[in-house]
N, CA, C and O atoms as CSV, one atom per row, in Angstrom:
chain,resi,resn,atom,element,x,y,z
A,1,MET,N,N,1.010,-18.639,43.300
A,1,MET,CA,C,1.311,-19.845,41.971
A,1,MET,C,C,0.044,-21.742,43.048
A,1,MET,O,O,-0.313,-22.183,44.140
A,2,TYR,N,N,-0.004,-21.988,41.598
A,2,TYR,CA,C,-1.275,-23.601,42.112
A,2,TYR,C,C,-0.668,-24.559,41.594
A,2,TYR,O,O,0.198,-24.514,40.721
A,3,LYS,N,N,-1.235,-25.712,42.271
A,3,LYS,CA,C,-0.296,-27.342,41.898
A,3,LYS,C,C,-1.263,-27.411,41.048
A,3,LYS,O,O,-1.228,-26.227,40.715
A,4,HIS,N,N,-2.297,-27.951,40.282
A,4,HIS,CA,C,-3.561,-28.889,39.688
A,4,HIS,C,C,-2.757,-30.104,40.036
A,4,HIS,O,O,-1.580,-30.464,40.020
A,5,VAL,N,N,-4.371,-30.739,40.476
A,5,VAL,CA,C,-4.069,-31.997,40.747
A,5,VAL,C,C,-5.657,-32.513,39.656
A,5,VAL,O,O,-6.803,-32.067,39.722
A,6,ILE,N,N,-5.040,-33.650,38.685
A,6,ILE,CA,C,-6.057,-33.747,38.497
A,6,ILE,C,C,-7.124,-34.978,38.494
A,6,ILE,O,O,-6.881,-36.029,37.901
A,7,PRO,N,N,-8.483,-34.716,39.307
A,7,PRO,CA,C,-9.309,-36.381,40.839
A,7,PRO,C,C,-9.529,-37.299,38.944
A,7,PRO,O,O,-9.678,-37.014,37.755
A,8,VAL,N,N,-9.421,-38.286,39.726
A,8,VAL,CA,C,-10.283,-39.476,38.839
A,8,VAL,C,C,-11.088,-40.192,39.261
A,8,VAL,O,O,-11.009,-40.239,40.489
A,9,LEU,N,N,-11.482,-40.504,39.057
A,9,LEU,CA,C,-13.302,-41.314,39.458
A,9,LEU,C,C,-13.163,-42.875,39.370
A,9,LEU,O,O,-12.350,-42.962,38.450
A,10,THR,N,N,-13.363,-43.780,39.637
A,10,THR,CA,C,-13.205,-45.284,38.908
A,10,THR,C,C,-14.672,-45.718,39.170
A,10,THR,O,O,-15.053,-45.596,40.334
A,11,ALA,N,N,-15.232,-46.029,38.590
A,11,ALA,CA,C,-16.637,-46.107,37.739
A,11,ALA,C,C,-17.128,-47.981,38.568
A,11,ALA,O,O,-16.807,-49.092,38.146
A,12,ALA,N,N,-17.850,-47.668,39.629
A,12,ALA,CA,C,-17.208,-49.289,40.432
A,12,ALA,C,C,-17.983,-50.719,39.975
A,12,ALA,O,O,-17.956,-51.836,40.493
A,13,THR,N,N,-18.530,-50.318,39.045
A,13,THR,CA,C,-19.600,-51.159,37.953
A,13,THR,C,C,-18.773,-51.835,36.284
A,13,THR,O,O,-18.944,-52.796,35.534
A,14,THR,N,N,-17.815,-50.583,36.374
A,14,THR,CA,C,-17.277,-51.079,34.863
A,14,THR,C,C,-15.627,-51.074,35.023
A,14,THR,O,O,-14.813,-51.723,34.366
A,15,GLY,N,N,-15.410,-50.221,36.004
A,15,GLY,CA,C,-13.727,-50.516,35.932
A,15,GLY,C,C,-12.819,-49.159,35.298
A,15,GLY,O,O,-11.679,-48.761,35.534
A,16,LEU,N,N,-14.080,-48.593,34.240
A,16,LEU,CA,C,-13.347,-47.132,34.062
A,16,LEU,C,C,-12.623,-46.344,34.482
A,16,LEU,O,O,-12.839,-45.927,35.620
A,17,LEU,N,N,-11.763,-45.960,33.909
A,17,LEU,CA,C,-11.903,-44.152,35.045
A,17,LEU,C,C,-12.463,-43.268,34.024
A,17,LEU,O,O,-12.488,-43.204,32.795
A,18,LEU,N,N,-12.990,-42.481,35.233
A,18,LEU,CA,C,-14.003,-41.286,34.697
A,18,LEU,C,C,-12.667,-39.801,35.456
A,18,LEU,O,O,-12.184,-39.663,36.580
A,19,PHE,N,N,-12.515,-38.979,34.160
A,19,PHE,CA,C,-11.790,-37.600,34.851
A,19,PHE,C,C,-13.007,-36.762,34.651
A,19,PHE,O,O,-13.925,-36.855,33.835
A,20,ALA,N,N,-12.621,-35.398,36.208
A,20,ALA,CA,C,-13.283,-34.544,36.563
A,20,ALA,C,C,-13.465,-33.742,35.599
A,20,ALA,O,O,-12.512,-33.519,34.853
A,21,GLY,N,N,-14.968,-32.985,35.326
A,21,GLY,CA,C,-14.627,-31.638,33.999
A,21,GLY,C,C,-13.146,-30.599,34.626
A,21,GLY,O,O,-12.249,-30.870,35.424
A,22,PRO,N,N,-13.393,-29.623,33.988
A,22,PRO,CA,C,-12.117,-28.457,34.197
A,22,PRO,C,C,-13.009,-27.235,35.113
A,22,PRO,O,O,-12.555,-26.201,35.603
A,23,ALA,N,N,-14.117,-27.643,35.140
A,23,ALA,CA,C,-14.580,-26.426,36.429
A,23,ALA,C,C,-14.495,-27.169,37.526
A,23,ALA,O,O,-14.492,-26.568,38.600
A,24,ALA,N,N,-14.405,-28.672,37.521
A,24,ALA,CA,C,-14.161,-28.948,39.006
A,24,ALA,C,C,-12.866,-28.936,39.843
A,24,ALA,O,O,-12.637,-29.153,41.033
A,25,VAL,N,N,-11.896,-28.513,38.491
A,25,VAL,CA,C,-10.450,-29.070,38.653
A,25,VAL,C,C,-9.659,-27.479,39.115
A,25,VAL,O,O,-8.892,-27.231,40.045
A,26,ALA,N,N,-10.307,-26.464,37.877
A,26,ALA,CA,C,-10.309,-25.042,38.293
A,26,ALA,C,C,-11.196,-25.053,39.428
A,26,ALA,O,O,-10.315,-25.544,40.135
A,27,SER,N,N,-12.144,-24.945,40.207
A,27,SER,CA,C,-12.507,-24.665,41.856
A,27,SER,C,C,-11.963,-25.507,42.570
A,27,SER,O,O,-10.894,-25.020,42.935
A,28,SER,N,N,-12.180,-27.164,43.251
A,28,SER,CA,C,-11.977,-27.003,44.593
A,28,SER,C,C,-10.719,-28.180,44.609
A,28,SER,O,O,-10.456,-28.735,45.675
A,29,TYR,N,N,-9.917,-28.541,43.283
A,29,TYR,CA,C,-9.326,-29.085,43.312
A,29,TYR,C,C,-7.606,-28.070,42.529
A,29,TYR,O,O,-7.052,-28.406,41.482
A,30,GLN,N,N,-7.166,-26.898,43.422
A,30,GLN,CA,C,-6.411,-26.344,43.220
A,30,GLN,C,C,-6.163,-25.535,44.095
A,30,GLN,O,O,-6.764,-24.496,44.369
A,31,THR,N,N,-4.496,-26.377,44.965
A,31,THR,CA,C,-4.252,-26.068,46.341
A,31,THR,C,C,-3.047,-24.821,46.675
A,31,THR,O,O,-1.921,-25.100,46.261
A,32,PRO,N,N,-3.171,-23.749,47.246
A,32,PRO,CA,C,-1.821,-23.058,47.025
A,32,PRO,C,C,-0.876,-23.829,47.505
A,32,PRO,O,O,-0.979,-24.800,48.255
A,33,VAL,N,N,0.414,-23.159,46.852
A,33,VAL,CA,C,1.516,-24.071,46.774
A,33,VAL,C,C,2.406,-22.498,47.326
A,33,VAL,O,O,2.165,-21.363,46.916
A,34,ASN,N,N,3.528,-22.935,48.427
A,34,ASN,CA,C,3.976,-21.650,48.773
A,34,ASN,C,C,5.198,-22.239,48.921
A,34,ASN,O,O,5.554,-23.304,49.424
A,35,ALA,N,N,5.998,-20.986,48.174
A,35,ALA,CA,C,7.574,-21.381,47.674
A,35,ALA,C,C,8.351,-21.345,48.641
A,35,ALA,O,O,8.645,-20.187,48.939
A,36,ALA,N,N,8.878,-22.216,49.349
A,36,ALA,CA,C,9.554,-22.640,50.285
A,36,ALA,C,C,8.993,-21.702,51.900
A,36,ALA,O,O,9.733,-20.954,52.541
A,37,GLY,N,N,7.904,-21.941,52.159
A,37,GLY,CA,C,7.561,-20.534,53.216
A,37,GLY,C,C,7.994,-18.907,52.988
A,37,GLY,O,O,8.309,-18.177,53.928
A,38,ARG,N,N,7.953,-18.455,51.516
A,38,ARG,CA,C,8.073,-16.763,51.838
A,38,ARG,C,C,6.873,-16.070,52.014
A,38,ARG,O,O,6.137,-16.033,53.000
A,39,SER,N,N,6.802,-15.677,51.226
A,39,SER,CA,C,5.802,-14.370,52.078
A,39,SER,C,C,6.104,-13.566,50.246
A,39,SER,O,O,6.978,-13.899,49.446
A,40,SER,N,N,4.925,-12.368,50.059
A,40,SER,CA,C,4.811,-11.509,49.064
A,40,SER,C,C,6.462,-10.729,49.418
A,40,SER,O,O,7.354,-10.398,48.637
A,41,ALA,N,N,6.384,-10.644,50.715
A,41,ALA,CA,C,7.450,-9.647,50.860
A,41,ALA,C,C,8.728,-9.352,50.734
A,41,ALA,O,O,9.629,-8.534,50.920
A,42,ASP,N,N,8.249,-10.887,50.141
A,42,ASP,CA,C,10.121,-11.601,50.203
A,42,ASP,C,C,10.642,-11.172,48.333
A,42,ASP,O,O,11.837,-11.163,48.037
A,43,PHE,N,N,9.774,-10.923,47.497
A,43,PHE,CA,C,9.569,-11.089,46.257
A,43,PHE,C,C,9.864,-9.661,45.930
A,43,PHE,O,O,9.289,-8.971,46.772
A,44,PRO,N,N,10.683,-8.725,44.844
A,44,PRO,CA,C,10.652,-7.302,44.554
A,44,PRO,C,C,9.244,-6.939,44.053
A,44,PRO,O,O,8.584,-7.925,43.724
A,45,GLU,N,N,8.799,-6.071,43.955
A,45,GLU,CA,C,7.901,-5.126,43.023
A,45,GLU,C,C,8.538,-5.433,42.163
A,45,GLU,O,O,9.754,-5.625,42.149
A,46,PRO,N,N,7.505,-5.548,41.020
A,46,PRO,CA,C,8.216,-5.601,39.563
A,46,PRO,C,C,7.933,-4.121,39.060
A,46,PRO,O,O,7.213,-3.296,39.622
A,47,ASP,N,N,8.972,-3.888,37.358
A,47,ASP,CA,C,8.796,-3.169,37.058
A,47,ASP,C,C,7.297,-2.194,36.770
A,47,ASP,O,O,6.388,-2.483,37.550
A,48,LYS,N,N,7.154,-1.708,36.316
A,48,LYS,CA,C,6.293,-0.876,35.588
A,48,LYS,C,C,6.325,-0.658,34.699
A,48,LYS,O,O,5.216,-0.318,34.286
A,49,GLY,N,N,7.331,-0.631,33.742
A,49,GLY,CA,C,7.367,-0.726,32.797
A,49,GLY,C,C,7.053,1.427,32.211
A,49,GLY,O,O,7.014,2.431,32.923
A,50,GLN,N,N,6.866,1.221,30.271
A,50,GLN,CA,C,6.544,2.400,29.735
A,50,GLN,C,C,5.305,2.186,30.295
A,50,GLN,O,O,4.794,1.221,30.863
A,51,LYS,N,N,4.734,3.886,29.864
A,51,LYS,CA,C,3.283,3.855,29.465
A,51,LYS,C,C,3.049,3.498,28.046
A,51,LYS,O,O,3.711,3.550,27.010
A,52,GLY,N,N,1.342,2.947,28.535
A,52,GLY,CA,C,0.688,2.150,27.260
A,52,GLY,C,C,0.469,3.084,25.997
A,52,GLY,O,O,1.417,3.679,25.485
A,53,PHE,N,N,-0.823,3.184,25.525
A,53,PHE,CA,C,-0.264,4.068,24.382
A,53,PHE,C,C,-1.358,4.910,24.529
A,53,PHE,O,O,-2.086,4.807,25.517
A,54,SER,N,N,-1.564,5.763,23.626
A,54,SER,CA,C,-2.541,7.197,23.087
A,54,SER,C,C,-2.926,7.819,22.039
A,54,SER,O,O,-2.136,7.469,21.163
A,55,GLY,N,N,-3.572,8.440,21.662
A,55,GLY,CA,C,-3.592,8.848,20.867
A,55,GLY,C,C,-4.397,7.898,19.328
A,55,GLY,O,O,-4.196,8.020,18.119
A,56,TRP,N,N,-4.803,7.498,19.676
A,56,TRP,CA,C,-5.209,6.561,18.969
A,56,TRP,C,C,-5.687,6.743,16.944
A,56,TRP,O,O,-6.280,7.764,16.596
A,57,GLU,N,N,-5.447,6.021,16.241
A,57,GLU,CA,C,-6.858,7.381,15.417
A,57,GLU,C,C,-6.320,5.913,14.096
A,57,GLU,O,O,-5.193,5.419,14.075
A,58,ARG,N,N,-7.225,5.600,13.358
A,58,ARG,CA,C,-7.354,4.762,11.514
A,58,ARG,C,C,-7.324,6.275,10.645
A,58,ARG,O,O,-8.047,7.271,10.681
A,59,VAL,N,N,-5.864,5.824,9.706
A,59,VAL,CA,C,-6.076,6.007,9.287
A,59,VAL,C,C,-5.885,5.277,7.474
A,59,VAL,O,O,-5.371,4.187,7.222
A,60,VAL,N,N,-6.344,6.054,6.665
A,60,VAL,CA,C,-7.019,5.313,5.538
A,60,VAL,C,C,-6.723,6.256,4.463
A,60,VAL,O,O,-7.049,7.442,4.486
A,61,SER,N,N,-6.005,5.597,3.396
A,61,SER,CA,C,-4.899,6.297,2.178
A,61,SER,C,C,-5.611,6.005,0.793
A,61,SER,O,O,-5.969,4.900,0.385
A,62,PRO,N,N,-5.744,7.263,0.141
A,62,PRO,CA,C,-6.711,7.213,-1.275
A,62,PRO,C,C,-6.560,6.133,-1.726
A,62,PRO,O,O,-5.667,5.300,-1.570
A,63,LEU,N,N,-7.995,6.146,-2.648
A,63,LEU,CA,C,-8.318,5.176,-3.266
A,63,LEU,C,C,-7.418,5.146,-4.645
A,63,LEU,O,O,-7.424,6.053,-5.477
A,64,THR,N,N,-6.522,3.749,-4.749
A,64,THR,CA,C,-5.951,3.389,-5.586
A,64,THR,C,C,-6.179,2.543,-6.593
A,64,THR,O,O,-6.423,1.359,-6.364
A,65,SER,N,N,-6.122,3.128,-8.051
A,65,SER,CA,C,-6.518,1.806,-9.143
A,65,SER,C,C,-5.284,0.637,-9.141
A,65,SER,O,O,-4.147,1.069,-8.954
A,66,VAL,N,N,-5.444,-0.700,-9.323
A,66,VAL,CA,C,-4.845,-1.582,-9.086
A,66,VAL,C,C,-5.491,-2.482,-11.361
A,66,VAL,O,O,-6.265,-3.391,-11.660
A,67,ALA,N,N,-4.995,-1.947,-11.859
A,67,ALA,CA,C,-5.099,-2.038,-13.131
A,67,ALA,C,C,-6.004,-3.385,-13.494
A,67,ALA,O,O,-6.445,-3.872,-12.453
A,68,PRO,N,N,-6.342,-4.012,-14.501
A,68,PRO,CA,C,-6.213,-5.515,-15.333
A,68,PRO,C,C,-4.675,-6.252,-14.937
A,68,PRO,O,O,-3.646,-5.800,-15.439
A,69,GLY,N,N,-4.644,-7.373,-14.031
A,69,GLY,CA,C,-3.613,-7.957,-14.498
A,69,GLY,C,C,-2.248,-7.224,-13.735
A,69,GLY,O,O,-1.106,-7.495,-14.104
A,70,GLN,N,N,-2.441,-6.578,-12.988
A,70,GLN,CA,C,-1.598,-6.207,-12.432
A,70,GLN,C,C,-1.125,-6.615,-11.322
A,70,GLN,O,O,-1.942,-6.898,-10.446
A,71,LEU,N,N,0.482,-6.780,-11.006
A,71,LEU,CA,C,1.163,-8.098,-9.869
A,71,LEU,C,C,1.577,-7.849,-8.861
A,71,LEU,O,O,2.500,-8.639,-8.666
A,72,GLY,N,N,1.457,-7.144,-7.968
A,72,GLY,CA,C,2.188,-7.247,-6.685
A,72,GLY,C,C,1.904,-5.891,-6.574
A,72,GLY,O,O,2.681,-5.407,-5.751
A,73,ARG,N,N,0.967,-4.861,-7.133
A,73,ARG,CA,C,0.794,-3.205,-6.757
A,73,ARG,C,C,0.953,-2.679,-4.710
A,73,ARG,O,O,0.103,-2.657,-3.821
A,74,VAL,N,N,2.306,-2.377,-4.713
A,74,VAL,CA,C,2.125,-2.012,-3.110
A,74,VAL,C,C,0.705,-0.487,-2.821
A,74,VAL,O,O,0.091,0.249,-3.594
A,75,VAL,N,N,0.730,-0.606,-1.755
A,75,VAL,CA,C,-0.647,0.634,-1.355
A,75,VAL,C,C,0.285,1.232,0.096
A,75,VAL,O,O,0.515,0.503,1.061
A,76,GLU,N,N,0.684,2.509,0.012
A,76,GLU,CA,C,0.907,2.491,1.577
A,76,GLU,C,C,0.305,3.542,2.391
A,76,GLU,O,O,0.235,4.688,1.946
A,77,VAL,N,N,-0.128,3.247,3.530
A,77,VAL,CA,C,-0.484,4.561,4.067
A,77,VAL,C,C,0.614,4.643,5.615
A,77,VAL,O,O,1.489,3.862,5.988
A,78,SER,N,N,0.248,5.559,6.057
A,78,SER,CA,C,1.675,6.583,6.882
A,78,SER,C,C,0.906,6.856,7.961
A,78,SER,O,O,-0.275,7.160,7.796
A,79,CYS,N,N,1.617,6.767,9.553
A,79,CYS,CA,C,0.756,7.637,10.634
A,79,CYS,C,C,1.108,8.821,10.455
A,79,CYS,O,O,1.820,9.496,9.711
A,80,GLY,N,N,0.271,8.938,11.532
A,80,GLY,CA,C,1.006,10.534,11.764
A,80,GLY,C,C,2.052,10.814,12.660
A,80,GLY,O,O,2.495,9.843,13.272
A,81,GLU,N,N,2.640,12.115,12.920
A,81,GLU,CA,C,3.505,12.524,12.667
A,81,GLU,C,C,3.688,12.056,13.866
A,81,GLU,O,O,2.810,12.210,14.715
A,82,GLY,N,N,5.556,11.015,14.311
A,82,GLY,CA,C,5.348,10.227,16.107
A,82,GLY,C,C,5.240,9.451,16.443
A,82,GLY,O,O,5.914,9.095,17.410
A,83,LYS,N,N,4.148,8.515,15.771
A,83,LYS,CA,C,3.156,7.754,16.064
A,83,LYS,C,C,3.514,6.301,15.185
A,83,LYS,O,O,4.380,6.164,14.321
A,84,ARG,N,N,2.412,5.125,15.784
A,84,ARG,CA,C,3.848,4.013,15.256
A,84,ARG,C,C,2.028,2.991,15.484
A,84,ARG,O,O,1.108,3.019,16.301
A,85,VAL,N,N,2.386,2.138,14.077
A,85,VAL,CA,C,1.792,1.653,13.284
A,85,VAL,C,C,1.367,0.300,14.281
A,85,VAL,O,O,2.347,-0.192,14.841
A,86,LEU,N,N,-0.098,-0.437,14.609
A,86,LEU,CA,C,-0.076,-1.420,15.358
A,86,LEU,C,C,-1.122,-2.670,14.994
A,86,LEU,O,O,-1.604,-3.646,15.568
A,87,GLY,N,N,-1.200,-1.687,12.969
A,87,GLY,CA,C,-1.982,-2.842,12.993
A,87,GLY,C,C,-2.495,-1.974,11.223
A,87,GLY,O,O,-2.351,-0.924,10.597
A,88,GLY,N,N,-3.008,-3.059,11.151
A,88,GLY,CA,C,-3.999,-2.362,9.403
A,88,GLY,C,C,-4.354,-3.927,8.655
A,88,GLY,O,O,-4.293,-5.149,8.792
A,89,GLY,N,N,-4.730,-2.899,7.849
A,89,GLY,CA,C,-4.831,-3.866,6.699
A,89,GLY,C,C,-5.433,-3.329,5.234
A,89,GLY,O,O,-4.778,-2.523,4.574
A,90,HIS,N,N,-6.819,-3.866,4.738
A,90,HIS,CA,C,-6.976,-3.337,2.950
A,90,HIS,C,C,-8.566,-2.987,2.908
A,90,HIS,O,O,-9.327,-3.435,3.765
A,91,ILE,N,N,-8.937,-2.289,2.019
A,91,ILE,CA,C,-10.084,-2.713,1.828
A,91,ILE,C,C,-10.878,-2.283,0.111
A,91,ILE,O,O,-10.691,-1.131,-0.281
A,92,ILE,N,N,-11.418,-2.905,-0.476
A,92,ILE,CA,C,-10.784,-3.423,-2.088
A,92,ILE,C,C,-12.603,-3.384,-2.852
A,92,ILE,O,O,-13.525,-4.191,-2.969
A,93,GLU,N,N,-12.371,-2.087,-3.181
A,93,GLU,CA,C,-13.966,-1.374,-3.668
A,93,GLU,C,C,-13.917,-1.450,-5.205
A,93,GLU,O,O,-13.020,-0.966,-5.896
A,94,SER,N,N,-15.368,-2.352,-5.809
A,94,SER,CA,C,-15.761,-3.400,-6.513
A,94,SER,C,C,-17.727,-3.354,-7.076
A,94,SER,O,O,-18.710,-3.650,-6.397
A,95,GLY,N,N,-17.680,-3.013,-8.097
A,95,GLY,CA,C,-19.160,-4.162,-7.603
A,95,GLY,C,C,-18.906,-4.363,-8.738
A,95,GLY,O,O,-19.101,-3.600,-9.685
A,96,ASN,N,N,-18.416,-5.480,-8.747
A,96,ASN,CA,C,-18.223,-6.860,-9.554
A,96,ASN,C,C,-17.882,-7.622,-8.627
A,96,ASN,O,O,-16.754,-7.625,-8.134
A,97,ARG,N,N,-19.079,-8.562,-8.187
A,97,ARG,CA,C,-18.652,-9.824,-7.414
A,97,ARG,C,C,-18.339,-10.928,-7.889
A,97,ARG,O,O,-17.814,-11.725,-7.112
A,98,VAL,N,N,-18.496,-11.224,-8.916
A,98,VAL,CA,C,-17.926,-12.080,-10.262
A,98,VAL,C,C,-16.921,-12.381,-9.671
A,98,VAL,O,O,-16.672,-13.275,-8.861
A,99,GLN,N,N,-16.190,-11.388,-10.223
A,99,GLN,CA,C,-14.626,-10.913,-10.497
A,99,GLN,C,C,-13.481,-10.785,-9.185
A,99,GLN,O,O,-12.309,-11.135,-9.318
A,100,ASP,N,N,-13.948,-10.321,-8.132
A,100,ASP,CA,C,-13.541,-10.249,-6.960
A,100,ASP,C,C,-12.145,-11.340,-6.438
A,100,ASP,O,O,-11.034,-10.970,-6.058
A,101,ARG,N,N,-12.794,-13.124,-6.616
A,101,ARG,CA,C,-11.741,-14.125,-6.278
A,101,ARG,C,C,-10.868,-14.115,-7.279
A,101,ARG,O,O,-10.005,-14.969,-7.070
A,102,ASP,N,N,-10.572,-13.102,-9.020
A,102,ASP,CA,C,-9.423,-13.378,-9.119
A,102,ASP,C,C,-8.444,-11.966,-8.083
A,102,ASP,O,O,-7.263,-11.875,-8.415
A,103,VAL,N,N,-8.951,-10.893,-6.851
A,103,VAL,CA,C,-8.284,-10.421,-6.299
A,103,VAL,C,C,-7.390,-10.987,-5.283
A,103,VAL,O,O,-7.907,-11.565,-4.327
A,104,HIS,N,N,-5.923,-10.881,-5.381
A,104,HIS,CA,C,-5.119,-11.311,-4.067
A,104,HIS,C,C,-4.646,-10.409,-3.042
A,104,HIS,O,O,-3.783,-9.613,-3.410
A,105,VAL,N,N,-4.928,-10.369,-2.135
A,105,VAL,CA,C,-3.518,-9.239,-0.885
A,105,VAL,C,C,-3.012,-10.508,-0.803
A,105,VAL,O,O,-3.451,-11.621,-0.510
A,106,VAL,N,N,-1.663,-9.898,-1.240
A,106,VAL,CA,C,-0.400,-11.089,-0.935
A,106,VAL,C,C,0.483,-10.112,0.047
A,106,VAL,O,O,1.448,-10.280,-0.699
A,107,ALA,N,N,0.852,-9.500,0.757
A,107,ALA,CA,C,1.358,-8.977,1.272
A,107,ALA,C,C,-0.228,-8.043,1.990
A,107,ALA,O,O,-1.291,-7.626,1.530
A,108,SER,N,N,0.554,-8.085,3.512
A,108,SER,CA,C,-0.521,-7.077,4.323
A,108,SER,C,C,0.289,-7.275,5.665
A,108,SER,O,O,0.216,-8.184,6.492
A,109,ARG,N,N,1.399,-5.695,5.610
A,109,ARG,CA,C,2.719,-5.208,6.554
A,109,ARG,C,C,2.681,-4.273,7.198
A,109,ARG,O,O,2.472,-3.145,6.749
A,110,PRO,N,N,2.910,-4.601,8.602
A,110,PRO,CA,C,4.157,-2.720,8.748
A,110,PRO,C,C,4.787,-2.592,7.699
A,110,PRO,O,O,4.897,-3.491,6.865
A,111,ASN,N,N,5.374,-1.247,7.583
A,111,ASN,CA,C,6.627,-1.102,6.973
A,111,ASN,C,C,8.031,-1.596,8.135
A,111,ASN,O,O,7.887,-1.990,9.292
A,112,GLU,N,N,9.409,-1.409,7.347
A,112,GLU,CA,C,10.381,-1.939,8.079
A,112,GLU,C,C,10.496,-0.459,9.716
A,112,GLU,O,O,10.761,-0.549,10.914
A,113,ALA,N,N,10.174,0.536,8.910
A,113,ALA,CA,C,9.904,1.652,10.468
A,113,ALA,C,C,9.365,1.644,11.360
A,113,ALA,O,O,9.778,2.317,12.304
A,114,GLY,N,N,7.876,0.669,11.500
A,114,GLY,CA,C,7.473,0.945,12.137
A,114,GLY,C,C,5.674,1.961,11.941
A,114,GLY,O,O,4.707,1.918,12.701
A,115,ASN,N,N,5.813,2.591,10.913
A,115,ASN,CA,C,5.854,4.243,11.336
A,115,ASN,C,C,4.663,4.227,10.134
A,115,ASN,O,O,4.247,5.321,9.752
A,116,ALA,N,N,3.900,2.516,9.309
A,116,ALA,CA,C,2.835,2.800,8.644
A,116,ALA,C,C,2.530,1.554,7.587
A,116,ALA,O,O,3.551,1.438,6.909
A,117,TRP,N,N,1.797,0.827,7.278
A,117,TRP,CA,C,0.677,0.239,6.543
A,117,TRP,C,C,1.088,-0.531,4.933
A,117,TRP,O,O,0.880,0.016,3.850
A,118,GLN,N,N,1.411,-1.249,5.031
A,118,GLN,CA,C,1.816,-1.821,3.011
A,118,GLN,C,C,1.023,-2.912,3.122
A,118,GLN,O,O,0.974,-3.695,4.071
A,119,ILE,N,N,0.209,-2.937,1.794
A,119,ILE,CA,C,-0.546,-3.691,1.331
A,119,ILE,C,C,0.167,-4.143,0.014
A,119,ILE,O,O,0.955,-3.420,-0.595
A,120,GLY,N,N,-0.265,-5.697,-0.454
A,120,GLY,CA,C,0.423,-5.643,-1.750
A,120,GLY,C,C,-1.022,-6.629,-3.073
A,120,GLY,O,O,-1.229,-7.842,-3.103
A,121,ILE,N,N,-1.419,-6.014,-3.568
A,121,ILE,CA,C,-2.561,-6.710,-4.839
A,121,ILE,C,C,-2.364,-7.263,-6.111
A,121,ILE,O,O,-2.179,-6.386,-6.954
A,122,THR,N,N,-2.344,-8.161,-6.454
A,122,THR,CA,C,-2.586,-8.880,-7.457
A,122,THR,C,C,-3.669,-8.757,-8.286
A,122,THR,O,O,-4.820,-8.976,-7.911
A,123,ASN,N,N,-3.456,-8.521,-9.061
A,123,ASN,CA,C,-5.667,-8.374,-9.996
A,123,ASN,C,C,-5.539,-9.251,-11.385
A,123,ASN,O,O,-5.210,-8.830,-12.494
A,124,LEU,N,N,-5.805,-10.253,-11.098
A,124,LEU,CA,C,-5.719,-10.845,-12.070
A,124,LEU,C,C,-6.652,-11.597,-12.876
A,124,LEU,O,O,-6.775,-12.694,-13.422
A,125,SER,N,N,-7.358,-10.310,-12.669
A,125,SER,CA,C,-8.977,-9.943,-13.639
A,125,SER,C,C,-9.034,-9.240,-14.759
A,125,SER,O,O,-8.039,-8.795,-15.333
A,126,ALA,N,N,-10.396,-9.075,-15.197
A,126,ALA,CA,C,-10.365,-8.048,-16.117
A,126,ALA,C,C,-10.861,-6.708,-16.211
A,126,ALA,O,O,-11.298,-5.885,-17.016
A,127,ILE,N,N,-10.682,-6.823,-15.426
A,127,ILE,CA,C,-11.531,-5.552,-15.161
A,127,ILE,C,C,-10.220,-4.551,-13.503
A,127,ILE,O,O,-9.722,-5.235,-12.610
A,128,SER,N,N,-10.076,-3.452,-13.566
A,128,SER,CA,C,-10.035,-2.629,-12.729
A,128,SER,C,C,-10.176,-2.586,-11.499
A,128,SER,O,O,-11.403,-2.523,-11.425
A,129,TYR,N,N,-9.762,-2.573,-10.348
A,129,TYR,CA,C,-10.006,-1.958,-8.707
A,129,TYR,C,C,-9.463,-1.182,-8.235
A,129,TYR,O,O,-8.268,-0.942,-8.406
A,130,GLY,N,N,-10.345,-0.507,-7.406
A,130,GLY,CA,C,-10.343,0.482,-6.061
A,130,GLY,C,C,-9.885,-0.315,-4.697
A,130,GLY,O,O,-10.382,-1.326,-4.200
A,131,VAL,N,N,-9.069,0.267,-4.377
A,131,VAL,CA,C,-8.364,-0.143,-2.888
A,131,VAL,C,C,-7.336,0.682,-1.995
A,131,VAL,O,O,-6.369,1.342,-2.376
A,132,LYS,N,N,-7.687,0.520,-1.033
A,132,LYS,CA,C,-7.467,1.193,-0.647
A,132,LYS,C,C,-6.553,0.999,1.054
A,132,LYS,O,O,-7.391,0.844,1.942
A,133,ALA,N,N,-5.586,0.989,1.413
A,133,ALA,CA,C,-5.369,0.576,2.653
A,133,ALA,C,C,-5.435,1.362,4.088
A,133,ALA,O,O,-5.911,2.490,4.214
A,134,TYR,N,N,-5.028,0.792,4.860
A,134,TYR,CA,C,-5.837,1.397,6.644
A,134,TYR,C,C,-4.573,0.865,7.328
A,134,TYR,O,O,-3.788,-0.082,7.284
A,135,ALA,N,N,-4.928,2.519,8.282
A,135,ALA,CA,C,-3.997,1.365,9.422
A,135,ALA,C,C,-4.216,1.885,10.670
A,135,ALA,O,O,-4.479,3.081,10.798
A,136,ILE,N,N,-4.105,0.775,12.069
A,136,ILE,CA,C,-4.337,1.596,13.340
A,136,ILE,C,C,-3.177,2.341,14.015
A,136,ILE,O,O,-2.124,1.770,13.733
A,137,CYS,N,N,-3.004,3.319,14.739
A,137,CYS,CA,C,-1.630,4.067,14.612
A,137,CYS,C,C,-2.188,4.767,15.844
A,137,CYS,O,O,-3.274,5.309,16.051
A,138,ALA,N,N,-0.864,4.543,16.766
A,138,ALA,CA,C,-1.071,5.531,18.034
A,138,ALA,C,C,0.538,6.373,18.608
A,138,ALA,O,O,1.466,6.542,17.817
A,139,ASN,N,N,0.604,6.778,19.945
A,139,ASN,CA,C,1.430,7.372,19.932
A,139,ASN,C,C,2.049,6.155,21.728
A,139,ASN,O,O,1.364,5.878,22.712
A,140,VAL,N,N,3.438,5.789,21.433
A,140,VAL,CA,C,3.811,4.748,21.945
A,140,VAL,C,C,4.332,4.965,23.545
A,140,VAL,O,O,5.416,5.542,23.454
A,141,GLY,N,N,4.095,4.801,24.576
A,141,GLY,CA,C,5.445,4.651,25.229
A,141,GLY,C,C,5.673,6.221,26.143
A,141,GLY,O,O,6.661,6.587,26.780
A,142,GLN,N,N,4.275,6.974,25.897
A,142,GLN,CA,C,4.239,8.144,26.402
A,142,GLN,C,C,3.627,8.463,27.872
A,142,GLN,O,O,3.622,9.617,28.302
C-alpha cells in the first residue's frame, strides 16, 4: 500500500503554486505504508478462484437477408456445446455504400442463457442487406 504525496513547488518570483507531474509522483513521492506493523505473513493467501478459459473460437452465422423496411430483424449465432459467449458483433454486407446509413444495429447482446450472441437490425433503405452475427466463445472455468 502506498500513500500518495503531491509535491507543491512555489515559484519564488510569482508566488504561483506549481504541481509536479505524474512521473514525479509515481516515482520519488510514493512511500510504503505499514498496516499497523503487520507483515505479509499476517494476511491469508487469496483464493485462487476458478481456472480461466480455454477453447476460444469465433463462430459466424449464415448470411441473413434483411428486406427493405424491415424493423428489428434478429439474427443469432450460438456457441458450441458447453461454451459461453464472451462477446460478439455484426457484419453488414452490401455493395451500396450510399444507403448504408439507413441500416441500423438496434441491439447487440448475449442471449439470456449466455451461450449465443444476438443482433437486431433495422433496414430503412430501399435495398436488401446481408447480415451476419458473430460470437466469441470459450469454455469458462474448466
